[in-house]
C-alpha positions as CSV (number, residue, x, y, z in Angstrom):
1,X,-0.1,0.1,0.1
2,X,1.3,3.5,-1.1
3,X,-0.4,6.8,0.3
4,X,-0.1,8.0,-3.4
5,X,-2.4,4.8,-4.4
6,X,-5.0,5.6,-2.3
7,X,-5.1,9.4,-3.2
8,X,-5.3,8.6,-7.0
9,X,-8.1,5.7,-6.2
10,X,-10.5,7.7,-3.8
11,X,-12.3,9.9,-6.4
12,X,-12.8,6.3,-8.5
13,X,-14.5,4.8,-5.2
14,X,-16.1,8.4,-4.8
15,X,-18.0,8.0,-7.9
16,X,-19.8,4.5,-7.1
17,X,-19.5,3.9,-10.9
18,X,-18.1,0.6,-10.5
19,X,-19.8,-2.4,-8.8
20,X,-16.7,-3.3,-6.4
21,X,-19.0,-5.2,-4.1
22,X,-19.5,-7.5,-7.1
23,X,-15.6,-8.2,-7.1
24,X,-15.5,-10.2,-3.9
25,X,-15.3,-13.9,-4.5
26,X,-15.2,-15.2,-0.8
27,X,-16.7,-14.1,2.3
28,X,-14.4,-16.2,5.4
29,X,-15.4,-16.0,8.8
30,X,-12.5,-14.9,11.3
31,X,-11.4,-18.5,12.2
32,X,-10.7,-18.9,8.4
33,X,-8.6,-15.8,7.4
34,X,-5.4,-18.0,7.4
35,X,-6.9,-20.0,4.5
36,X,-7.6,-16.7,3.0
37,X,-3.9,-15.5,3.1
38,X,-2.5,-19.2,1.9
39,X,-4.9,-18.9,-1.0
40,X,-4.0,-15.1,-2.1
41,X,0.2,-15.9,-1.5
42,X,-0.4,-19.3,-3.6
43,X,-2.5,-20.7,-6.3
44,X,-5.5,-18.2,-5.8
45,X,-8.0,-21.1,-5.2
46,X,-10.6,-21.3,-2.4
47,X,-13.1,-23.9,-1.9
48,X,-12.3,-25.3,-5.2
49,X,-12.9,-21.5,-6.7
50,X,-10.5,-18.9,-8.4
51,X,-10.0,-16.1,-5.3
52,X,-10.4,-12.3,-6.4
53,X,-10.7,-10.9,-3.1
54,X,-11.7,-12.1,0.2
55,X,-14.0,-10.3,3.0
56,X,-13.9,-11.5,6.4
57,X,-16.9,-11.6,7.9
58,X,-17.0,-10.7,11.9
59,X,-18.1,-13.5,14.2
60,X,-20.8,-11.4,15.8
């Protein structure tokens, strides 16, 4: 992460023209966060599906 990337990307996010939520391929509980990191550092496969973006769901 670089601050410059955030500053350049923020206007794109603010326009809300791109469905960024649709990029989430997996929603994992906190107990599986390690599996998510392994997938993103390896072959990008999790639960027999290609991993694009992983969201972590809190346990509450």
